[in-house]
Wavefront OBJ file of the C-alpha trace (Angstrom):
o trace
v 0.457 -0.129 0.390
v 3.130 2.169 0.861
v 4.876 1.399 -2.853
v 1.086 2.569 -4.079
v 0.696 6.003 -2.566
v 4.387 6.631 -2.968
v 4.279 6.067 -6.958
v 1.124 8.586 -6.971
v 2.540 10.829 -4.827
v 5.671 11.047 -7.666
v 3.312 11.291 -10.681
v 1.276 13.424 -8.914
v 4.535 16.165 -8.386
v 5.105 15.336 -11.540
v 2.735 16.115 -13.381
v 2.195 18.905 -11.268
v 5.420 20.552 -12.528
v 4.632 19.517 -16.265
v 1.770 22.351 -15.419
v 3.281 24.580 -14.288
v 5.769 24.060 -17.301
v 3.147 24.073 -19.528
v 1.464 27.473 -18.018
v 4.457 28.899 -17.795
v 5.955 29.014 -21.234
v 1.741 30.036 -21.997
v 2.765 32.342 -19.980
v 6.354 33.527 -22.169
v 4.502 33.218 -25.232
v 2.040 35.287 -24.557
v 4.617 38.313 -23.171
v 6.207 37.516 -26.743
v 3.327 37.774 -28.480
v 2.965 41.387 -26.959
v 3.587 44.653 -29.303
v 6.916 46.431 -27.167
v 7.158 50.455 -27.986
v 10.062 52.329 -27.451
v 8.092 55.679 -27.273
v 11.234 58.032 -27.948
v 10.185 62.413 -26.651
v 13.028 65.511 -27.109
v 13.029 65.099 -23.872
v 11.362 64.551 -20.159
v 10.848 66.740 -17.363
v 8.784 69.498 -19.299
v 5.070 70.018 -19.432
v 5.204 69.277 -23.298
v 6.252 66.221 -23.590
v 4.620 65.666 -19.876
v 1.437 65.820 -22.189
v 2.562 63.322 -24.939
v 3.615 60.563 -22.797
v 0.097 60.631 -20.745
v -1.635 60.201 -24.126
v 0.531 57.929 -25.198
v 0.205 55.041 -22.291
v -3.809 55.985 -22.736
v -3.394 54.103 -26.137
v -1.231 51.492 -25.016
v -3.725 50.655 -22.225
v -6.492 50.614 -24.986
v -4.441 48.700 -27.843
v -3.242 46.619 -25.289
v 0.113 47.120 -26.623
v 3.900 48.162 -23.622
v 4.953 51.837 -24.104
v 8.257 52.368 -22.816
v 8.097 56.344 -22.741
v 11.580 57.518 -22.040
v 13.417 60.466 -23.423
v 16.644 62.588 -22.515
v 16.565 65.005 -19.563
v 17.966 67.606 -22.098
v 17.466 68.345 -25.033
v 20.614 66.320 -26.427
v 21.130 63.650 -29.714
v 23.525 62.128 -27.969
v 21.033 61.020 -25.364
v 18.458 59.730 -27.920
v 20.993 57.561 -29.051
v 21.819 55.967 -26.531
v 17.845 55.287 -25.657
v 17.971 53.522 -29.464
v 20.590 51.756 -28.718
v 18.720 50.308 -25.418
v 15.365 49.764 -27.710
v 17.347 47.773 -30.333
v 19.396 45.439 -27.322
v 16.205 44.425 -26.036
v 14.896 43.893 -29.220
v 10.740 45.874 -29.564
v 8.960 45.455 -32.101
v 9.069 49.288 -32.902
v 10.278 52.826 -32.772
v 8.252 56.006 -32.374
v 10.563 59.391 -31.939
v 10.905 62.966 -31.659
v 13.606 63.753 -33.494
v 15.707 65.722 -32.210
v 18.290 66.468 -35.466
v 17.313 64.752 -38.543
v 20.295 63.040 -39.497
v 22.548 62.655 -36.760
v 19.718 60.460 -35.387
v 18.876 58.368 -38.927
v 22.177 55.916 -39.185
v 20.788 54.690 -35.668
v 17.117 54.287 -36.613
v 18.726 52.690 -39.450
v 20.499 50.211 -37.418
v 17.370 49.108 -35.717
v 15.337 48.795 -38.854
v 18.166 45.916 -40.172
v 16.974 44.598 -36.717
v 13.114 44.275 -38.296
v 12.386 47.252 -35.904
v 10.073 49.925 -37.255
v 10.571 53.164 -37.244
v 7.965 55.603 -36.694
v 8.719 59.552 -35.937
v 6.015 62.075 -34.408
v 6.335 66.044 -33.443
v 9.807 66.072 -35.076
v 10.979 64.116 -38.358
v 14.255 62.500 -39.585
v 15.136 61.542 -42.494
v 12.460 59.926 -44.397
v 15.020 57.169 -45.373
v 15.385 56.016 -40.940
v 10.928 55.894 -40.476
v 7.911 54.704 -42.221
v 5.850 57.582 -41.554
v 6.561 60.789 -39.907
v 2.635 62.110 -37.300
v 2.894 65.698 -37.404
v 0.700 67.940 -35.229
v -0.154 69.942 -37.939
v 0.538 71.416 -41.314
v 3.874 73.177 -41.589
v 1.942 76.042 -43.720
v -1.264 75.842 -41.596
v 1.365 76.614 -38.009
v 2.338 79.611 -40.169
v 0.157 81.273 -41.242
v -1.643 81.092 -37.685
v 1.389 82.621 -36.274
v 1.691 85.672 -38.111
v -1.522 86.243 -38.146
v -2.067 86.508 -34.562
v 1.900 88.647 -34.763
v -1.047 90.831 -37.794
v -3.700 91.034 -34.950
v -2.035 92.218 -32.725
v -1.212 94.982 -34.977
v 2.136 95.104 -36.455
v 1.609 93.757 -40.346
v 5.900 95.916 -41.313
v 8.927 96.018 -40.214
v 11.448 93.396 -38.751
v 10.430 89.951 -36.236
v 12.880 87.808 -33.951
v 12.523 84.086 -34.005
v 13.281 82.260 -30.463
v 13.818 78.690 -31.555
v 13.064 75.710 -29.329
v 16.027 73.817 -31.189
v 18.429 74.586 -34.322
v 18.328 71.325 -35.734
v 14.739 69.388 -35.413
v 12.996 69.255 -38.354
v 10.112 70.238 -37.446
v 11.731 73.592 -36.206
v 13.067 74.235 -39.306
v 9.639 73.116 -40.953
v 8.024 75.739 -39.554
v 10.907 78.566 -39.794
v 10.722 78.233 -43.793
v 6.719 78.204 -43.463
v 7.467 81.911 -41.632
v 9.651 82.575 -44.679
v 7.473 81.645 -46.984
v 3.809 83.144 -45.160
v 5.842 86.817 -45.148
v 7.021 86.838 -48.701
v 3.918 85.841 -49.824
v 1.431 87.331 -47.807
v 3.565 90.242 -45.922
v 6.408 91.322 -47.543
v 7.144 94.814 -45.822
v 7.461 91.765 -42.586
v 10.786 89.329 -42.451
v 12.582 87.266 -40.302
v 16.324 89.652 -38.913
v 17.170 86.711 -36.963
v 16.676 83.119 -35.653
v 18.385 82.112 -31.890
v 18.594 78.824 -30.923
v 17.291 78.348 -26.940
v 17.546 74.867 -26.856
v 14.044 74.407 -24.745
v 16.412 75.873 -21.783
v 14.718 78.731 -20.125
v 17.817 80.364 -18.584
v 19.336 79.871 -22.290
v 16.027 81.087 -23.933
v 15.994 84.479 -21.999
v 19.118 85.577 -21.737
v 19.391 85.515 -25.974
v 15.456 87.124 -25.625
v 17.227 89.789 -23.644
v 20.203 90.336 -25.567
v 18.823 90.778 -28.739
v 16.355 93.223 -27.722
v 19.172 95.371 -26.021
v 21.022 95.341 -29.897
v 17.621 95.471 -31.551
v 15.286 97.673 -30.183
v 13.455 97.994 -33.649
v 12.347 94.523 -33.689
v 8.610 94.651 -34.174
v 7.631 91.162 -33.158
v 8.813 87.862 -31.452
v 7.891 83.897 -32.463
v 8.294 81.248 -29.878
v 8.668 77.915 -31.439
v 8.751 75.700 -28.671
v 8.312 75.275 -24.751
v 10.505 78.568 -24.117
v 7.064 81.511 -23.861
v 6.994 82.106 -19.999
v 11.020 82.773 -20.474
v 10.836 84.823 -23.419
v 7.877 87.139 -22.077
v 10.570 87.633 -18.525
v 12.358 88.775 -21.211
v 10.958 91.336 -22.554
v 8.971 92.322 -19.060
v 12.447 92.951 -18.399
v 12.766 95.161 -20.767
v 9.066 97.208 -20.342
v 8.385 95.652 -24.118
v 5.132 93.923 -23.012
v 2.641 95.113 -25.070
v 4.865 97.206 -27.508
v 6.319 94.351 -29.172
v 3.684 91.672 -30.868
v 4.324 87.911 -29.237
v 3.199 84.823 -30.962
v 4.031 81.105 -30.406
v 3.642 77.897 -29.114
v 2.040 77.460 -25.470
v 0.212 75.295 -22.911
v -2.877 76.408 -21.193
v -1.736 74.610 -17.652
v 2.070 76.667 -18.377
v 0.931 79.521 -19.598
v -2.884 80.431 -19.326
v -2.397 82.205 -16.549
v -0.078 85.138 -18.802
v -3.605 85.248 -21.143
v -5.799 85.748 -18.354
v -3.346 88.795 -17.242
v -3.236 90.336 -20.546
v 0.854 88.951 -20.961
v -0.233 87.506 -24.426
v -2.869 87.998 -26.596
v -3.025 84.445 -27.292
v -1.079 81.614 -28.093
v -1.236 78.294 -31.019
v -0.908 75.247 -30.891
v -2.196 71.572 -31.093
v -3.316 68.900 -28.329
v -0.419 67.154 -27.155
v -2.293 64.626 -25.563
v -3.998 63.994 -28.752
v -0.450 63.686 -30.217
v 1.218 60.586 -28.111
v -1.844 59.020 -28.530
v -1.911 59.407 -31.908
v 1.762 58.365 -32.636
v 1.461 55.160 -30.640
v -2.289 54.241 -32.580
v 0.180 54.899 -36.011
v 2.726 53.028 -34.826
v 0.367 50.350 -34.110
v -0.854 50.447 -37.402
v 2.738 49.892 -39.090
v 4.192 46.832 -36.294
v 0.948 45.129 -37.556
v 1.568 45.520 -41.502
v -1.888 47.468 -41.179
v -0.789 51.233 -42.040
v -1.277 51.462 -46.030
v -0.473 55.266 -47.186
v -2.529 54.557 -50.304
v -5.885 54.861 -48.091
v -5.042 58.242 -47.551
v -6.534 57.865 -43.635
v -5.073 55.769 -40.236
v -6.678 54.725 -37.601
v -6.987 56.505 -33.955
v -9.123 55.162 -31.755
v -10.958 58.515 -30.014
v -9.201 60.754 -32.494
v -11.282 58.975 -36.049
v -9.106 58.362 -39.541
v -5.927 60.676 -39.493
v -5.361 62.086 -43.146
v -2.202 60.243 -44.205
v -0.676 62.204 -47.410
v 2.664 60.502 -48.579
v 4.469 59.265 -45.603
v 2.721 61.565 -43.468
v 0.276 61.342 -40.890
v -0.858 64.580 -39.598
v -3.338 65.597 -36.651
v -5.003 68.485 -36.613
v -5.737 71.933 -37.637
v -3.441 74.730 -35.356
v -5.406 75.528 -32.222
v -5.638 79.441 -30.716
v -5.919 79.389 -27.888
v -7.461 82.881 -25.565
v -8.559 84.587 -22.420
v -11.954 82.751 -23.135
v -11.069 79.119 -23.433
v -8.186 78.396 -22.534
v -9.929 77.337 -19.376
v -11.393 74.150 -21.137
v -8.201 72.635 -21.289
v -6.244 70.765 -19.161
v -3.116 69.526 -20.234
l 1 2 3 4 5 6 7 8 9 10 11 12 13 14 15 16 17 18 19 20 21 22 23 24 25 26 27 28 29 30 31 32 33 34 35 36 37 38 39 40 41 42 43 44 45 46 47 48 49 50 51 52 53 54 55 56 57 58 59 60 61 62 63 64 65 66 67 68 69 70 71 72 73 74 75 76 77 78 79 80 81 82 83 84 85 86 87 88 89 90 91 92 93 94 95 96 97 98 99 100 101 102 103 104 105 106 107 108 109 110 111 112 113 114 115 116 117 118 119 120 121 122 123 124 125 126 127 128 129 130 131 132 133 134 135 136 137 138 139 140 141 142 143 144 145 146 147 148 149 150 151 152 153 154 155 156 157 158 159 160 161 162 163 164 165 166 167 168 169 170 171 172 173 174 175 176 177 178 179 180 181 182 183 184 185 186 187 188 189 190 191 192 193 194 195 196 197 198 199 200 201 202 203 204 205 206 207 208 209 210 211 212 213 214 215 216 217 218 219 220 221 222 223 224 225 226 227 228 229 230 231 232 233 234 235 236 237 238 239 240 241 242 243 244 245 246 247 248 249 250 251 252 253 254 255 256 257 258 259 260 261 262 263 264 265 266 267 268 269 270 271 272 273 274 275 276 277 278 279 280 281 282 283 284 285 286 287 288 289 290 291 292 293 294 295 296 297 298 299 300 301 302 303 304 305 306 307 308 309 310 311 312 313 314 315 316 317 318 319 320 321 322 323 324 325 326 327 328 329 330 331 332 333
């Protein structure tokens, strides 16, 4: 009897172990089948890219994918390259990156492609040969028109302007500047961009650049801020007593610049919903990773946003949105 019980115990133990191994195998297989994305912003720690991260994780939850949202702590190409290399070693399914430099990032992204990783860009593009599709927030032409029209609404139709940009190399910043110059030439030929200041998304550097520029160029009629340093530009103008005397247009966030609209420091700012951009980037990356992205169809599904328009290798989120003191409280990003 003892022998029978002993044999039954051994068989039970072996069956338990086999079952555990089977379950473990199934679990590992399920994990291996889950799409993993490396979503890389230009940098982390500023409200704009915190908001895009919220949207990215919202989409990830809906799609059942894993999103590793990580970027450098400053606007560093080297930092982005390091994160790309980590993603390659991890063998993620897709990289979705807001590129800091169109050309410098291309070799690393091409290595990712060679390793079988799909590449999508968002917010700011890279060399098209290093990615499948670019998810742009708005068209360059649409944003340029909105920015200059804002300057005109503040009463400036001629004279020199200065542009404060977040990056001297990012494709989206360069695209906006090129489109601004083209729109001025065609619609307001008496206005021109006299200088472009690159603040590298650094508040202190941006404030100092604007302060020094207006010190040496007091005849400047307006400033266009592209990027996340509107507050720095306004502080420089305030220190020089130029609020209300110099037209200001540019990008902003309700959570950061809403108070400046309400107290009259700023007439308006123009952007899009960064939460939606991060959300859309993950949906487009998912379509690419699963082989469902079809540029020829002219659209790509994007969850609650609906179908985004696709032209060539670019998917566009929306038209520029003008934030004013009357509507800014409707938004919480």
